[in-house]
SEDRENDREN-985931 format. One record per residue (C-alpha): residue number from 1; x, y, z. Coordinates in pm, 1 decimal. Example, Ala and Ser with C-alpha at 12.3 -4.5 7.8 and 13.67 -1.06 7.14 Angstrom:
BEGIN
{rec 1; {1230.0; -450.0; 780.0}}
{rec 2; {1367.0; -106.0; 714.0}}
END
This chain:
BEGIN
{rec 1; {-594.4; -988.1; 3438.9}}
{rec 2; {-805.9; -1024.8; 3128.2}}
{rec 3; {-665.5; -854.9; 2821.8}}
{rec 4; {-933.6; -768.1; 2561.3}}
{rec 5; {-922.9; -607.2; 2227.6}}
{rec 6; {-1258.0; -478.3; 2128.6}}
{rec 7; {-1368.0; -413.8; 1770.8}}
{rec 8; {-1364.6; -46.0; 1697.8}}
{rec 9; {-1703.7; 134.2; 1680.2}}
{rec 10; {-1596.0; 305.9; 1361.2}}
{rec 11; {-1391.7; 163.2; 1073.5}}
{rec 12; {-1050.7; 283.9; 1000.1}}
{rec 13; {-1074.9; 533.1; 706.2}}
{rec 14; {-780.5; 374.8; 525.6}}
{rec 15; {-425.9; 464.0; 476.4}}
{rec 16; {-255.0; 585.5; 165.4}}
{rec 17; {45.6; 359.4; 189.2}}
{rec 18; {59.3; -4.4; 218.3}}
{rec 19; {86.8; -67.8; 585.8}}
{rec 20; {186.4; -351.4; 815.0}}
{rec 21; {221.6; -401.2; 1178.8}}
{rec 22; {468.6; -616.9; 1372.2}}
{rec 23; {282.6; -744.5; 1674.4}}
{rec 24; {489.1; -891.8; 1958.6}}
{rec 25; {643.1; -838.0; 2297.9}}
{rec 26; {946.4; -665.6; 2407.3}}
{rec 27; {1266.9; -866.3; 2358.4}}
{rec 28; {1094.2; -1080.4; 2085.4}}
{rec 29; {1352.4; -967.7; 1814.3}}
{rec 30; {1125.0; -695.0; 1675.7}}
{rec 31; {1420.9; -435.6; 1653.5}}
{rec 32; {1629.4; -668.8; 1437.8}}
{rec 33; {1338.1; -762.8; 1222.4}}
{rec 34; {1229.6; -404.8; 1171.5}}
{rec 35; {1583.0; -300.0; 1090.1}}
{rec 36; {1622.2; -579.6; 838.1}}
{rec 37; {1301.3; -511.7; 659.3}}
{rec 38; {1377.4; -130.9; 666.9}}
{rec 39; {1691.4; -197.4; 462.5}}
{rec 40; {1471.5; -266.1; 151.3}}
{rec 41; {1436.5; 58.8; -40.1}}
{rec 42; {1048.7; 35.3; -61.9}}
{rec 43; {984.1; -13.1; 303.2}}
{rec 44; {991.3; 254.6; 582.8}}
{rec 45; {988.9; 79.4; 921.9}}
{rec 46; {884.6; 309.1; 1202.3}}
{rec 47; {912.4; 176.1; 1552.4}}
{rec 48; {671.9; 191.6; 1841.1}}
{rec 49; {460.4; 476.3; 1713.8}}
{rec 50; {213.2; 420.4; 1999.4}}
{rec 51; {437.8; 346.0; 2285.1}}
{rec 52; {287.9; 539.0; 2584.4}}
{rec 53; {632.4; 673.2; 2691.1}}
{rec 54; {765.9; 792.2; 2344.2}}
{rec 55; {694.7; 801.7; 1975.5}}
{rec 56; {920.6; 554.3; 1785.5}}
{rec 57; {1044.8; 670.2; 1451.0}}
{rec 58; {1290.6; 526.8; 1192.6}}
{rec 59; {1636.7; 655.7; 1266.8}}
{rec 60; {1740.8; 929.6; 1018.4}}
{rec 61; {1407.3; 961.3; 846.3}}
{rec 62; {1301.7; 1308.1; 966.1}}
{rec 63; {1079.0; 1372.5; 647.4}}
{rec 64; {876.0; 1070.0; 739.9}}
{rec 65; {799.7; 1196.9; 1093.3}}
{rec 66; {548.3; 1459.0; 978.0}}
{rec 67; {692.4; 1726.8; 1203.4}}
{rec 68; {661.2; 1515.9; 1524.6}}
{rec 69; {940.3; 1455.2; 1764.3}}
{rec 70; {1004.1; 1147.1; 1992.5}}
{rec 71; {877.7; 1331.1; 2296.7}}
{rec 72; {556.5; 1474.4; 2139.4}}
{rec 73; {334.2; 1211.8; 2312.5}}
{rec 74; {68.7; 1462.1; 2426.2}}
{rec 75; {5.1; 1590.4; 2075.5}}
{rec 76; {-8.2; 1230.6; 1949.7}}
{rec 77; {-247.4; 1110.7; 2223.7}}
{rec 78; {-485.1; 1407.3; 2171.8}}
{rec 79; {-562.9; 1268.7; 1819.9}}
{rec 80; {-409.4; 940.9; 1759.6}}
{rec 81; {-582.5; 870.2; 1430.2}}
{rec 82; {-494.5; 1217.9; 1308.1}}
{rec 83; {-125.7; 1152.4; 1407.7}}
{rec 84; {-120.6; 829.9; 1215.6}}
{rec 85; {-275.9; 986.0; 909.8}}
{rec 86; {-6.6; 1264.1; 910.5}}
{rec 87; {266.4; 1004.6; 943.5}}
{rec 88; {115.1; 810.2; 664.0}}
{rec 89; {91.0; 1117.7; 436.4}}
{rec 90; {457.6; 1198.4; 507.3}}
{rec 91; {587.0; 847.3; 455.3}}
{rec 92; {856.4; 860.0; 187.5}}
{rec 93; {843.7; 499.3; 66.2}}
{rec 94; {552.7; 300.8; -76.1}}
{rec 95; {524.9; 65.0; 237.9}}
{rec 96; {503.0; 175.2; 596.5}}
{rec 97; {548.8; -56.9; 901.0}}
{rec 98; {514.0; 3.3; 1279.1}}
{rec 99; {532.1; -220.2; 1598.5}}
{rec 100; {253.3; -290.3; 1849.8}}
{rec 101; {301.9; -435.7; 2190.9}}
{rec 102; {74.3; -516.0; 2491.2}}
{rec 103; {103.8; -174.0; 2654.8}}
{rec 104; {51.7; 32.5; 2338.8}}
{rec 105; {-262.1; 236.4; 2271.9}}
{rec 106; {-570.3; 1.1; 2298.7}}
{rec 107; {-755.5; 220.6; 2050.7}}
{rec 108; {-495.6; 215.9; 1779.5}}
{rec 109; {-427.7; -157.9; 1841.2}}
{rec 110; {-787.5; -226.5; 1784.4}}
{rec 111; {-814.0; -15.9; 1473.1}}
{rec 112; {-510.4; -155.8; 1304.0}}
{rec 113; {-584.9; -518.7; 1405.2}}
{rec 114; {-934.2; -509.0; 1265.0}}
{rec 115; {-834.9; -321.3; 952.4}}
{rec 116; {-803.8; -595.2; 680.7}}
{rec 117; {-576.2; -371.1; 463.4}}
{rec 118; {-323.4; -357.9; 722.3}}
{rec 119; {-92.3; -674.0; 698.1}}
{rec 120; {4.0; -840.8; 1031.8}}
{rec 121; {332.3; -1008.8; 1138.3}}
{rec 122; {316.9; -1182.6; 1472.1}}
{rec 123; {655.4; -1233.2; 1644.7}}
{rec 124; {690.0; -1497.6; 1918.8}}
{rec 125; {964.9; -1610.1; 2165.4}}
{rec 126; {1009.1; -1837.9; 2448.2}}
{rec 127; {859.6; -1655.7; 2740.3}}
{rec 128; {1132.6; -1731.3; 2987.9}}
{rec 129; {1396.1; -1613.3; 2740.6}}
{rec 130; {1204.3; -1279.2; 2673.6}}
{rec 131; {1146.7; -1221.9; 3037.9}}
{rec 132; {1528.2; -1269.2; 3120.3}}
{rec 133; {1623.1; -1055.1; 2827.8}}
{rec 134; {1385.5; -782.9; 2942.4}}
{rec 135; {1506.1; -795.0; 3290.8}}
{rec 136; {1872.4; -774.3; 3186.6}}
{rec 137; {1791.4; -480.8; 2964.7}}
{rec 138; {1614.5; -297.9; 3255.0}}
{rec 139; {1918.2; -387.9; 3483.5}}
{rec 140; {2181.1; -254.1; 3236.1}}
{rec 141; {1976.6; 6.5; 3048.2}}
{rec 142; {2108.6; -131.9; 2718.2}}
{rec 143; {1813.9; -203.7; 2475.2}}
{rec 144; {2003.5; -267.2; 2160.8}}
{rec 145; {2366.0; -278.0; 2043.6}}
{rec 146; {2560.4; -273.4; 1729.6}}
{rec 147; {2863.2; -434.1; 1891.0}}
{rec 148; {2926.4; -796.2; 1969.5}}
{rec 149; {2891.8; -880.8; 2346.5}}
{rec 150; {3214.9; -1023.5; 2501.6}}
{rec 151; {3024.3; -1297.5; 2667.2}}
{rec 152; {2710.7; -1374.3; 2879.2}}
{rec 153; {2578.5; -1103.3; 3098.7}}
{rec 154; {2580.5; -1098.7; 3474.6}}
{rec 155; {2329.6; -1356.4; 3590.1}}
{rec 156; {1995.4; -1231.0; 3729.4}}
{rec 157; {1755.3; -1367.3; 3998.1}}
{rec 158; {1412.9; -1453.5; 3857.9}}
{rec 159; {1126.1; -1418.4; 4098.4}}
{rec 160; {872.4; -1692.7; 3997.1}}
{rec 161; {557.2; -1486.5; 4079.2}}
{rec 162; {676.1; -1205.7; 3851.1}}
{rec 163; {780.1; -1446.7; 3573.9}}
{rec 164; {433.4; -1617.7; 3585.9}}
{rec 165; {245.9; -1281.5; 3586.2}}
{rec 166; {445.7; -1178.0; 3284.9}}
{rec 167; {378.1; -1500.0; 3096.3}}
{rec 168; {12.4; -1481.5; 3170.1}}
{rec 169; {-28.3; -1140.1; 3048.1}}
{rec 170; {170.1; -1197.7; 2728.7}}
{rec 171; {-11.2; -1516.3; 2662.8}}
{rec 172; {-350.7; -1356.4; 2701.7}}
{rec 173; {-248.7; -1079.2; 2456.0}}
{rec 174; {-131.1; -1319.6; 2200.1}}
{rec 175; {-440.7; -1527.3; 2240.0}}
{rec 176; {-662.3; -1221.9; 2180.2}}
{rec 177; {-455.0; -1112.4; 1873.0}}
{rec 178; {-469.6; -1451.0; 1711.0}}
{rec 179; {-833.5; -1480.9; 1801.2}}
{rec 180; {-924.5; -1160.1; 1614.8}}
{rec 181; {-718.8; -1256.3; 1315.9}}
{rec 182; {-884.5; -1602.1; 1287.6}}
{rec 183; {-1228.8; -1466.9; 1357.1}}
{rec 184; {-1194.3; -1197.2; 1085.7}}
{rec 185; {-1037.8; -1436.5; 843.9}}
{rec 186; {-728.3; -1216.4; 784.4}}
{rec 187; {-397.7; -1347.2; 640.3}}
{rec 188; {-106.2; -1301.8; 871.7}}
{rec 189; {248.9; -1438.6; 916.8}}
{rec 190; {411.6; -1580.7; 1235.5}}
{rec 191; {782.8; -1578.5; 1292.0}}
{rec 192; {970.1; -1695.7; 1592.3}}
{rec 193; {1278.1; -1516.8; 1738.4}}
{rec 194; {1493.1; -1813.1; 1629.6}}
{rec 195; {1380.4; -1755.9; 1262.6}}
{rec 196; {1468.4; -1393.9; 1222.1}}
{rec 197; {1795.1; -1455.2; 1070.7}}
{rec 198; {1646.2; -1711.0; 816.9}}
{rec 199; {1680.3; -1530.6; 471.4}}
{rec 200; {1391.8; -1731.0; 317.6}}
{rec 201; {1162.6; -1629.7; 603.6}}
{rec 202; {1263.6; -1270.4; 581.0}}
{rec 203; {1201.4; -1261.7; 196.1}}
{rec 204; {855.5; -1438.6; 260.6}}
{rec 205; {774.7; -1145.2; 502.6}}
{rec 206; {884.4; -883.5; 247.9}}
{rec 207; {668.8; -1029.6; -22.3}}
{rec 208; {382.6; -1069.3; 234.3}}
{rec 209; {381.8; -690.7; 311.9}}
{rec 210; {395.8; -607.9; -52.6}}
{rec 211; {757.7; -533.5; -128.7}}
{rec 212; {898.7; -590.5; -474.2}}
{rec 213; {1243.0; -612.4; -336.2}}
{rec 214; {1432.3; -918.4; -196.7}}
{rec 215; {1729.6; -957.9; 35.7}}
{rec 216; {2034.2; -1116.2; -117.0}}
{rec 217; {2201.8; -1169.3; 221.7}}
{rec 218; {2118.8; -1135.3; 585.4}}
{rec 219; {2269.3; -812.4; 737.8}}
{rec 220; {2296.7; -770.0; 1117.3}}
{rec 221; {2269.6; -391.4; 1203.8}}
{rec 222; {2185.8; -510.4; 1563.1}}
{rec 223; {2398.7; -758.9; 1743.1}}
{rec 224; {2279.8; -1029.9; 2000.1}}
{rec 225; {2288.3; -848.3; 2327.6}}
{rec 226; {2287.9; -1130.1; 2572.5}}
{rec 227; {2481.4; -1444.7; 2441.2}}
{rec 228; {2503.3; -1766.7; 2631.0}}
{rec 229; {2243.2; -2017.0; 2763.2}}
{rec 230; {1959.7; -1956.7; 3017.9}}
{rec 231; {2163.1; -2151.3; 3272.0}}
{rec 232; {2436.4; -1879.3; 3235.2}}
{rec 233; {2194.1; -1588.7; 3268.7}}
{rec 234; {1985.8; -1698.1; 3570.6}}
{rec 235; {2105.9; -1726.6; 3933.2}}
{rec 236; {2045.8; -2086.8; 4056.0}}
{rec 237; {1884.2; -2203.1; 3732.0}}
{rec 238; {1813.3; -2567.6; 3854.5}}
{rec 239; {1622.4; -2422.0; 4148.8}}
{rec 240; {1409.6; -2222.8; 3909.8}}
{rec 241; {1334.1; -2517.7; 3700.1}}
{rec 242; {1225.9; -2723.4; 4009.4}}
{rec 243; {998.8; -2442.6; 4119.4}}
{rec 244; {833.1; -2419.2; 3789.7}}
{rec 245; {790.7; -2804.2; 3772.4}}
{rec 246; {633.2; -2792.0; 4119.7}}
{rec 247; {379.2; -2537.5; 3989.3}}
{rec 248; {317.1; -2734.5; 3675.2}}
{rec 249; {441.5; -2446.2; 3463.4}}
{rec 250; {737.3; -2589.1; 3271.5}}
{rec 251; {527.8; -2642.3; 2961.0}}
{rec 252; {501.8; -2259.2; 2936.4}}
{rec 253; {864.8; -2209.3; 2929.7}}
{rec 254; {997.8; -2522.7; 2747.0}}
END
């Protein structure tokens, strides 16, 4: 189950725009953070440019897409570096951002991670909360919303082996990311899901990626999808807690 990020054999040739990556996991708040930073006039936040299933682009920014469409994954995968260079050349703002997750292109993850000119923001979230949020999104097929939820979603059953496998894979990925950043001496910022609505933290990130703009207030283009406590979202939550305690795994999900 080892997740490894190898140093690229050839260095990245460099991008014309200031570039940053948001490194995280699904349901870690990356959509909200990306949309918030993208409200600044000097930042163009693309989404998951190297998701294996689609190309994520900023909504309504056709000029910055370099002629590619969301479904053009074969063309992208045939020349990932060339694709990124074309998106870079077409970027309509001074700063460009994108998101990287565990299942995204290993080659581009490596290139971007080891490039000291690319700024890194690392998002984190409680692993049980992210797992439950992901399971609910898959169950409902609702991945983001701009409307307030009326209440907690229908509770789901958490299978402990699947939860532990998820937690192990994500933990190994984060460990590799942070190990590379520390080993290469790169500056980076970490932000937890619980801090994404903190205006001071958001403005610190804006300054870190090179923006000259600042946010006067927190805007919420995306609403919280699954309100309520974990106990309300999980079938037989006390039983799950007991099973995690028995396996000595509670510290992973506290």
